N, CA, C and O of each residue as an XYZ file, in Angstrom:
364
protein
N      12.339     48.600      2.538
C      11.686     47.354      3.181
C      12.735     46.213      3.943
O      13.546     45.577      3.269
N      12.615     46.040      5.417
C      13.540     45.268      6.067
C      12.794     43.905      5.984
O      11.600     43.689      6.188
N      13.897     42.935      5.596
C      13.651     41.624      5.475
C      13.638     40.874      7.106
O      14.392     41.041      8.064
N      12.657     40.160      6.952
C      12.536     39.044      8.306
C      12.941     37.967      8.186
O      12.474     37.326      7.245
N      13.775     37.429      8.902
C      13.730     36.088      8.695
C      12.852     34.831      9.332
O      12.547     34.902     10.522
N      12.430     33.639      8.518
C      11.456     32.895      8.389
C      11.664     32.348      9.750
O      10.674     32.436     10.475
N      13.003     31.658     10.406
C      13.276     31.023     11.463
C      13.332     31.568     12.655
O      12.878     31.029     13.664
N      13.888     32.665     12.625
C      14.008     33.520     14.003
C      12.801     34.862     14.252
O      12.218     35.053     15.319
N      12.675     35.431     13.388
C      11.759     36.431     12.920
C      12.590     38.047     13.313
O      12.039     39.134     13.489
N      13.940     37.748     13.359
C      14.789     39.068     13.570
C      14.956     39.664     12.234
O      14.781     39.176     11.118
N      15.284     40.676     12.559
C      15.508     41.512     11.460
C      16.827     41.320     10.654
O      17.881     41.557     11.243
N      16.861     40.841      9.137
C      17.739     40.704      8.383
C      18.809     39.706      9.008
O      19.971     40.084      9.156
N      18.412     38.447      9.366
C      18.968     37.734      9.813
C      20.041     36.960      8.858
O      19.832     36.793      7.656
N      20.923     36.618      9.363
C      22.213     36.260      8.568
C      22.672     34.822      9.244
O      23.278     34.817     10.316
N      22.339     33.598      8.542
C      22.780     32.145      9.459
C      24.087     32.198      9.280
O      24.747     32.787      8.423
N      24.466     31.390     10.351
C      26.186     31.124     10.524
C      26.088     29.938     11.122
O      25.432     29.743     12.145
N      26.868     28.914     10.388
C      27.177     27.709     10.990
C      27.846     27.649     12.030
O      28.592     28.618     12.171
N      27.891     26.720     13.010
C      28.921     26.629     14.008
C      28.973     25.078     14.189
O      27.947     24.399     14.240
N      30.243     24.557     14.282
C      30.334     23.789     14.562
C      30.988     23.060     16.056
O      32.038     23.703     16.063
N      31.067     22.333     17.079
C      31.289     21.923     18.237
C      31.789     20.718     18.141
O      31.150     19.715     17.823
N      32.997     20.773     18.423
C      33.897     19.416     17.952
C      34.240     18.523     19.542
O      34.394     19.343     20.447
N      34.359     17.282     19.945
C      34.686     16.910     21.048
C      33.901     17.075     22.162
O      34.353     17.327     23.278
N      32.419     16.906     21.821
C      31.358     17.101     22.988
C      31.499     15.483     23.624
O      31.491     14.481     22.908
N      31.596     15.474     24.745
C      31.004     13.976     25.253
C      29.746     13.562     24.788
O      28.865     14.317     24.378
N      29.695     12.424     24.858
C      28.574     11.599     24.256
C      27.202     11.805     25.333
O      26.045     11.982     24.952
N      27.770     11.712     27.079
C      26.718     12.200     28.010
C      26.249     13.451     27.745
O      25.068     13.733     27.946
N      27.147     14.342     27.257
C      26.631     15.946     27.205
C      25.561     15.712     26.089
O      24.377     15.998     26.268
N      25.955     15.272     25.134
C      25.221     15.365     23.556
C      23.727     14.545     24.025
O      22.691     15.005     23.545
N      23.626     13.307     24.981
C      22.687     12.999     25.350
C      21.848     13.747     26.058
O      20.671     13.949     25.759
N      22.425     14.180     27.016
C      21.591     14.931     27.736
C      20.878     16.245     27.363
O      19.868     16.687     27.911
N      21.677     16.892     26.174
C      21.200     17.832     25.400
C      19.865     17.303     24.385
O      18.984     17.962     23.834
N      20.079     16.150     24.402
C      19.088     15.691     22.874
C      17.789     15.604     23.677
O      16.702     15.960     23.221
N      18.021     14.985     25.207
C      16.713     14.587     25.860
C      15.886     15.881     26.219
O      14.659     15.969     26.248
N      16.925     16.986     26.518
C      16.210     18.190     26.924
C      15.639     18.874     25.609
O      14.882     19.835     25.748
N      15.915     18.496     24.547
C      15.267     19.021     23.500
C      14.309     18.174     23.034
O      13.528     18.761     22.285
N      14.081     17.084     23.181
C      12.653     16.359     22.972
C      12.073     16.582     23.727
O      10.966     16.968     23.350
N      12.272     16.545     25.315
C      11.332     17.059     26.192
C      10.546     18.450     25.684
O       9.365     18.711     25.915
N      11.353     19.154     25.047
C      10.595     20.619     24.640
C      10.126     20.413     23.249
O       9.791     21.432     22.645
N      10.052     19.394     22.700
C       9.406     19.177     21.515
C       9.944     19.769     20.129
O       9.305     20.111     19.134
N      11.356     19.783     20.384
C      12.135     20.510     19.318
C      13.254     19.131     18.748
O      13.114     17.965     19.119
N      14.249     19.575     17.868
C      15.434     18.963     17.688
C      16.413     19.652     17.882
O      16.459     20.878     17.782
N      17.668     18.608     18.304
C      18.626     18.924     19.082
C      19.456     20.478     18.515
O      20.032     21.244     19.287
N      19.349     20.668     17.121
C      19.844     21.970     16.481
C      18.866     22.950     16.847
O      19.328     23.920     17.447
N      17.534     22.942     16.621
C      16.497     23.888     17.347
C      16.659     24.439     18.727
O      16.505     25.601     19.104
N      17.087     23.111     19.576
C      17.156     23.253     20.914
C      18.299     24.322     21.300
O      18.195     25.428     21.830
N      19.498     23.563     20.822
C      21.028     24.222     20.955
C      20.684     25.967     20.335
O      20.720     26.922     21.111
N      20.457     26.076     19.279
C      20.067     27.418     18.467
C      19.268     28.369     19.447
O      19.644     29.522     19.660
N      18.161     27.826     20.020
C      17.514     28.467     21.089
C      18.524     29.109     22.188
O      18.663     30.285     22.525
N      19.214     27.874     22.652
C      19.666     28.127     24.089
C      21.044     29.500     23.805
O      21.410     30.460     24.482
N      21.381     29.055     22.748
C      22.657     29.772     22.237
C      22.138     31.262     22.196
O      22.829     32.116     22.751
N      20.800     31.677     21.485
C      19.992     33.112     21.232
C      20.102     33.523     22.898
O      20.580     34.607     23.231
N      19.587     32.496     23.931
C      19.251     33.152     24.737
C      20.366     33.386     25.549
O      20.317     34.290     26.383
N      21.507     32.592     25.399
C      22.938     32.846     26.099
C      23.457     34.101     25.640
O      23.975     34.851     26.468
N      23.385     34.440     24.401
C      24.275     35.876     23.763
C      23.161     36.740     24.267
O      23.640     37.870     24.349
N      21.812     36.761     24.672
C      21.035     37.866     25.044
C      21.299     38.309     26.490
O      21.096     39.471     26.842
N      21.800     37.267     27.398
C      21.846     37.280     28.828
C      23.345     38.101     29.171
O      24.399     37.610     28.766
N      23.333     39.092     29.772
C      24.563     40.020     29.796
C      25.514     39.208     30.608
O      25.001     38.198     31.088
N      27.061     39.445     30.941
C      27.967     38.454     31.466
C      27.885     39.096     32.606
O      27.077     40.010     32.774
N      28.937     38.578     33.760
C      28.954     39.052     34.770
C      29.440     40.636     34.741
O      28.999     41.593     35.378
N      30.509     40.563     33.769
C      30.985     42.005     33.628
C      30.689     43.145     33.298
O      31.047     44.280     33.613
N      29.748     42.546     32.391
C      28.937     43.628     31.676
C      27.606     44.180     32.924
O      27.324     45.360     33.129
N      27.082     43.218     33.483
C      26.303     43.596     34.682
C      26.957     44.525     35.919
O      26.289     45.291     36.613
N      28.312     44.314     36.042
C      29.098     44.902     36.906
C      29.392     46.339     36.336
O      29.379     47.266     37.146
N      29.613     46.562     35.225
C      29.839     47.800     34.407
C      28.643     48.693     34.537
O      28.796     49.816     35.019
N      27.448     48.276     34.139
C      26.110     48.551     34.071
C      26.049     49.399     35.433
O      26.155     50.625     35.453
N      25.830     48.446     36.779
C      25.745     48.836     38.241
C      26.462     49.856     38.414
O      25.756     50.774     38.831
N      27.754     50.215     38.272
C      28.730     50.924     38.383
C      28.223     52.401     37.417
O      28.071     53.568     37.778
N      28.131     52.038     36.684
C      27.376     53.185     35.407
C      26.219     53.857     36.442
O      26.456     54.980     36.886
N      25.074     53.230     36.793
C      24.149     53.752     37.499
C      24.386     54.418     38.599
O      23.876     55.476     38.965
N      25.380     53.602     39.251
C      25.765     54.256     40.599
C      26.648     55.521     40.456
O      26.751     56.265     41.432
N      27.256     55.793     39.367
C      27.651     57.279     39.437
C      26.647     58.068     39.052
O      26.266     59.031     39.717
N      26.070     57.653     37.771
C      24.786     58.696     37.500
C      23.869     58.997     38.675
O      23.416     60.134     38.809
N      23.579     58.028     39.529
C      22.619     58.540     40.512
C      23.088     59.776     41.499
O      22.417     60.728     41.896
N      24.525     59.425     41.771
C      25.023     60.252     42.893
C      25.054     59.703     44.161
O      25.804     59.965     45.101
N      24.268     59.014     44.084
C      24.392     57.783     45.748
C      25.414     56.994     45.716
O      25.772     56.437     44.678
N      25.990     56.858     46.820
C      26.991     56.176     47.199
C      26.607     55.542     48.454
O      27.036     56.104     49.461
N      25.793     54.347     48.646
C      25.672     53.817     49.720
C      26.517     52.737     50.061
O      26.960     52.054     49.138
N      26.914     52.378     51.604
C      27.548     51.330     51.807
C      26.944     49.819     52.034
O      25.914     49.765     52.707
N      27.379     48.835     51.636
C      26.642     47.646     51.961
C      25.934     47.401     53.205
O      24.833     46.855     53.139
N      26.385     47.708     54.250
C      25.782     47.775     55.441
C      24.373     49.010     55.492
O      23.461     48.652     56.237
N      24.247     49.828     55.062
C      23.348     50.978     54.533
C      22.417     50.427     53.759
O      21.271     50.857     53.890
N      22.678     49.349     52.768
C      21.952     48.701     51.847
C      20.974     47.787     52.649
O      19.746     47.739     52.578
N      21.872     47.042     53.465
C      21.359     45.989     54.014
C      20.144     46.768     55.499
O      19.139     46.211     55.939
N      20.508     47.654     55.789
C      19.885     47.980     56.905
C      18.530     48.562     56.093
O      17.415     48.509     56.611
N      18.740     49.062     54.902
C      17.242     49.837     54.426
C      16.574     48.901     53.889
O      15.380     49.150     53.723
N      17.033     47.668     53.482
C      16.319     46.463     53.017
C      15.741     45.886     54.276
O      14.535     45.635     54.262
N      16.351     45.669     55.233
C      15.774     45.144     56.484
C      14.629     45.647     57.007
O      13.620     45.003     57.297
N      14.877     47.267     57.165
C      13.893     48.157     57.661
C      12.069     47.951     56.955
O      10.932     48.101     57.403
N      12.675     47.545     55.674
C      11.427     47.572     54.681
C      10.937     46.240     54.976
O       9.919     45.909     54.367
N      11.422     45.448     55.743
C      10.595     44.334     56.045
C       9.861     44.077     57.183
O       9.124     43.112     57.383
N      10.168     45.215     58.087
C       9.373     45.202     59.425
C       7.902     45.710     59.237
O       7.138     45.761     60.201
């Protein structure tokens, strides 16, 4: 049987605490205001933002995926050809 975390509903979630020091007051205040507007505590809000951030690929990962897809497809179109095809579809 797989354990489900009651907080985040992920399989076998193991909680880790993170401390961030030297956060400017203005930054903390803005984040607290955003949390309040979303009806969450600051901790809940930041936790959600961190999970979303970690789930979003960074630019290097995205570029690697694009290159892998280009190689796998065998198609090598120039930027000019892509723009030409895009614009032709708008007419």
